[in-house]
C-alpha positions in Angstrom: 32.6 4.5 -23.1 32.4 7.5 -20.8 31.7 7.8 -17.4 28.1 9.2 -16.4 27.3 12.2 -14.4 25.7 10.2 -11.9 23.9 13.0 -9.5 23.5 13.2 -5.9 20.9 13.6 -3.4 19.2 16.9 -4.0 16.4 18.2 -3.1 13.1 18.4 -6.3 13.5 21.1 -8.9 10.2 22.4 -9.1 10.1 20.5 -12.7 9.6 17.7 -10.4 6.1 18.7 -9.1 4.1 17.1 -12.4 6.1 13.0 -11.2 4.3 10.6 -9.7 7.3 8.1 -8.2 5.3 4.6 -7.1 7.4 1.2 -6.6 5.2 -2.2 -6.1 5.5 -4.5 -3.1 8.6 -6.3 -3.3 10.3 -3.9 -4.9 9.8 -1.3 -1.8 13.7 -1.1 -0.9 14.8 -0.2 -4.1 12.0 2.2 -4.4 13.0 3.9 -1.7 16.0 4.0 -2.6 15.6 5.4 -6.0 12.9 8.0 -4.5 16.0 9.1 -2.4 18.7 9.9 -4.9 16.0 11.9 -6.5 15.1 14.2 -3.6 11.2 12.9 -4.6 9.4 10.9 -2.3 7.7 8.2 -3.4 4.1 8.7 -3.7 1.3 6.2 -2.8 -0.7 3.8 -3.4 -2.8 0.6 -2.6 -2.0 -3.0 -3.1 -4.8 -5.3 -2.1 -5.3 -8.8 -2.6 -8.3 -11.0 -2.2 -9.4 -14.6 -1.0 -9.4 -16.4 -4.2 -5.8 -15.0 -5.3 -6.5 -11.5 -7.2 -6.0 -8.6 -6.1 -5.9 -4.4 -7.3 -3.6 -2.0 -7.1 -4.3 1.9 -7.1 -2.7 4.5 -6.8 -4.0 7.1 -3.6 -2.2 10.1 -4.9 -3.6 12.5 -7.5 -2.1 11.4 -10.9 -4.3 13.2 -13.0 -1.5 15.0 -16.1 1.5 13.7 -13.9 4.5 12.3 -15.2 4.5 8.6 -14.0 7.2 6.2 -13.2 6.3 2.7 -11.7 9.5 0.7 -10.6 9.2 -3.4 -10.0 12.0 -5.8 -10.6 10.3 -8.5 -12.1 12.0 -11.3 -10.6 10.4 -14.0 -9.2 10.0 -14.2 -5.5 11.0 -14.5 -2.6 6.4 -13.5 -2.2 5.5 -14.1 -6.1 6.3 -15.7 -9.5 7.3 -13.6 -12.3 4.4 -13.8 -13.5 2.2 -12.2 -11.0 5.0 -9.2 -10.6 4.1 -8.8 -14.9 0.7 -9.0 -13.8 0.1 -6.6 -11.0 2.6 -4.1 -12.8 0.0 -4.1 -15.6 -2.6 -3.4 -14.3 -1.6 -1.1 -12.1 0.1 1.1 -14.7 -3.3 0.8 -16.5 -5.5 2.4 -13.6 -2.8 5.3 -14.1 -3.2 5.1 -17.3 -7.2 5.3 -16.7 -6.9 8.2 -14.1 -5.2 10.1 -17.0 -1.7 10.3 -15.8 -0.3 12.9 -18.6 3.2 9.7 -19.0 3.3 6.1 -17.7 6.8 4.6 -17.7 7.1 1.3 -16.6 10.9 1.2 -14.7 11.7 -2.8 -14.6 15.3 -3.0 -13.5 15.0 -6.6 -13.6 12.9 -7.5 -17.0 11.3 -11.1 -16.6 11.0 -13.2 -19.9 14.1 -11.2 -22.1 15.8 -14.1 -22.2 13.3 -16.5 -24.4 13.8 -13.4 -27.2 14.2 -15.7 -30.7 13.0 -19.0 -31.9 15.5 -22.1 -30.9 12.9 -25.2 -31.3 10.4 -25.4 -33.8 7.3 -24.3 -32.9 8.6 -21.6 -29.9 7.3 -18.8 -28.3 9.2 -15.5 -28.5 8.5 -14.1 -25.6 9.6 -10.8 -25.6 7.7 -9.9 -27.9 4.5 -10.9 -26.3 5.1 -9.2 -23.3 6.1 -6.5 -25.1 3.2 -6.2 -26.7 1.2 -6.5 -23.2 3.2 -3.3 -21.6 2.1 -2.1 -24.8 -1.6 -2.6 -24.8 -2.1 -0.7 -21.7 -0.8 2.3 -22.6 3.0 2.6 -21.8 4.5 5.8 -22.8 8.3 4.2 -22.4 9.6 1.1 -20.5 13.1 1.2 -18.9 15.7 -1.9 -18.0 19.6 -2.4 -16.9 21.8 -4.5 -19.0 18.8 -6.7 -21.2 20.0 -10.1 -21.9 20.1 -8.6 -25.8 19.4 -5.3 -26.7 18.9 -5.8 -29.8 16.5 -8.2 -29.4 14.3 -5.6 -26.7 14.8 -2.6 -28.8 12.9 -4.3 -31.9 9.9 -6.0 -29.9 9.2 -2.9 -28.3 7.1 -0.5 -30.3 7.2 2.3 -28.0 10.4 3.9 -26.1 12.4 1.1 -24.3 15.6 2.0 -23.0 18.3 0.0 -21.6 20.7 1.4 -19.7 24.2 0.0 -18.7 25.0 -1.5 -15.8 29.2 -0.7 -16.7 29.0 3.2 -14.8 27.5 1.1 -11.5 30.3 -1.6 -11.9 33.6 0.6 -12.9 33.4 1.7 -9.0 33.7 -1.5 -7.3 35.9 -2.9 -10.1 38.6 -0.2 -9.6 38.7 -0.4 -5.7 39.6 -4.3 -5.7 42.4 -4.2 -8.3 45.7 -2.6 -8.3 48.0 -2.0 -10.7 47.7 -5.8 -11.8 47.7 -6.4 -15.6 43.6 -6.6 -16.4 41.7 -9.0 -18.8 37.6 -8.4 -19.0 36.4 -12.4 -20.3 33.3 -13.1 -22.3 31.9 -16.7 -20.8 30.3 -16.9 -24.3 30.4 -15.4 -27.9 26.3 -13.2 -27.8 28.3 -11.6 -24.7 30.8 -10.5 -25.9 29.0 -7.0 -26.8 28.4 -6.2 -23.5 31.7 -7.1 -22.3 34.0 -4.8 -25.0 31.7 -2.4 -23.3 32.7 -2.6 -20.2 36.6 -3.7 -21.4 36.5 -0.3 -23.1 35.1 1.5 -20.3 37.9 0.3 -17.6 40.3 0.7 -19.7 39.7 4.8 -19.2 38.7 4.2 -15.8 42.5 2.8 -15.1 44.1 4.4 -17.7 45.8 1.6 -19.4 45.0 -0.9 -21.3 42.8 -3.9 -20.8 43.2 -7.3 -22.2 39.8 -9.7 -23.4 39.1 -13.0 -23.5 36.4 -15.0 -24.2 34.7 -18.9 -23.5 33.3 -20.8 -26.0 29.8 -22.4 -24.9 26.6 -24.2 -26.1 23.6 -24.8 -24.3 20.7 -27.2 -26.3 17.8 -29.1 -23.7 19.7 -27.5 -21.1 23.5 -29.2 -21.0 26.2 -26.0 -21.6 29.1 -27.6 -23.6 31.9 -26.1 -25.1 36.0 -26.1 -24.7 37.6 -23.6 -26.4 39.4 -20.1 -25.1 40.2 -17.7 -26.8 42.5 -14.5 -24.7 46.4 -14.0 -22.8 44.8 -14.1 -19.2 48.5 -15.2 -18.1 49.5 -12.9 -15.4 46.1 -10.9 -15.4 43.0 -10.7 -12.9 40.0 -12.0 -14.6 37.0 -10.4 -15.1 33.9 -12.3 -16.0 31.1 -10.2 -17.3 27.8 -11.6 -17.9 24.2 -10.0 -17.9 22.5 -12.0 -15.0 23.7 -15.6 -13.4 21.0 -18.0 -12.4 22.7 -21.6 -11.0 26.5 -20.5 -11.7 28.0 -23.1 -14.4 28.5 -20.3 -16.8 30.5 -18.4 -15.2 32.9 -21.3 -12.9 33.6 -22.3 -17.0 35.0 -19.6 -17.5 36.7 -18.7 -14.5 38.1 -22.9 -14.6 39.1 -21.8 -18.5 40.6 -18.5 -17.1 42.4 -20.2 -14.3 43.5 -23.3 -16.3 45.0 -20.1 -18.9 47.5 -18.7 -16.0 45.0 -16.3 -14.5 45.9 -14.9 -10.7 42.7 -13.7 -9.7 39.0 -14.1 -11.0 36.2 -11.9 -10.3 32.9 -12.9 -11.9 30.8 -9.4 -12.1 26.9 -9.2 -13.4 23.7 -6.9 -12.6 21.4 -9.6 -11.5 21.6 -12.1 -9.6 19.3 -14.2 -9.2 21.1 -17.2 -7.5 18.3 -20.1 -8.5 18.9 -23.7 -6.3 22.2 -24.8 -7.1 23.9 -21.9 -7.2 25.3 -22.0 -3.5 27.4 -25.2 -4.4 28.3 -24.1 -7.3 29.4 -20.2 -7.0 31.7 -21.6 -4.0 34.4 -22.8 -6.4 38.0 -21.5 -5.5 37.9 -20.7 -9.3 36.3 -17.8 -8.6 37.8 -15.2 -5.8 34.8 -12.4 -6.1 31.6 -12.4 -6.9 29.6 -8.2 -7.7 26.0 -7.8 -8.4 23.7 -5.0 -8.4 20.5 -5.2 -6.5 18.3 -5.4 -8.9 17.6 -8.8 -7.4 17.8 -9.2 -4.0 20.0 -12.0 -3.2 17.1 -12.9 -0.8 18.2 -17.1 -1.9 21.9 -17.1 -0.9 22.2 -19.5 2.6 26.1 -20.3 3.1 28.1 -17.6 3.8 30.8 -19.4 1.9 28.9 -17.7 -1.3 27.8 -14.5 0.5 30.9 -13.1 2.2 32.4 -13.1 -1.5 29.8 -11.8 -3.0 29.8 -7.4 -3.1 26.3 -5.9 -3.8 26.3 -2.6 -5.6 23.6 0.0 -5.6 21.7 0.3 -8.9 19.9 3.2 -7.5 21.8 5.9 -8.5 21.8 5.1 -12.3 18.1 4.4 -12.3 17.4 7.8 -10.4 19.6 9.4 -12.6 17.9 8.0 -15.4 14.0 8.7 -14.1 15.5 12.8 -13.7 16.4 12.5 -16.9 13.9 11.4 -18.8 11.1 13.0 -17.0 13.0 16.7 -17.9 13.4 15.4 -21.0 17.9 16.0 -21.2 19.6 13.0 -23.7 20.7 9.7 -22.3 23.3 8.9 -24.6 26.2 8.0 -21.6 23.5 5.9 -19.7 22.4 3.3 -22.2 24.2 0.1 -24.0 24.6 0.5 -27.5 
């Protein structure tokens, strides 16, 4: 995977005159950072809560004929649930469409319900497809997300343009800064994440100019119980990098890290895109099997209180990659080197 060209902040080109970039409450900091990288100010909007729990949101800057981008990371907390954020985003985008926007794009760095993309029990919902139908119902032209759980299911769920960005360009530079010339091995914590891990491994090989090994751990999940003991790969004497799209409680990462240590890995880093860090993650991730944790800021680590975990967490800004994707979408430039394939 070749390194994409992610541009430095600069003044907005003339073609940005018809762009409107909004960031809803809860994604304010990431939205401002994206705006800074585009050299484009955030457009003004209003969000109002009512006593009965209902709300409204509307653009305050004119959007008629504009190319509108609405940034909202759809994770739960700290003050709104994933459902709250999804509903607010849909209503706001509908308001932009009703106000005459020429094109409306949802930028959801973390997309809720992306993990529920298939039936695993009788009568199970396929929630990813239902979420896609909601976006399409309010006239969404395109949706952009970062390191979606299953890119094939994501692309098949949406009939509008669905863009799955790879987090590899963001994570590579931080990995390079943390490793020297020691042998490296990229580990997938389950078979389902093998493609993601292999993409990062190939990009890392290109970046460091030497071969990088690969390995995977077996994982089965049923009714919330995780099992599987098989570990395949040569990690002895290497710095092992366990790659996953997200961390919830951290159990999957720690299982893979312990297996890599048992296989002879000298050091183990966990490399993830979305750090949910749900209750229990602090205790789990404090496990000494993991030396460092690299995550982007698509989900701020607001749930982490324990310094033992926070001290080994490296947060990588996602704004440069997202801003570059928005710039290319607005100017109809190719996105090929930013995508997950």
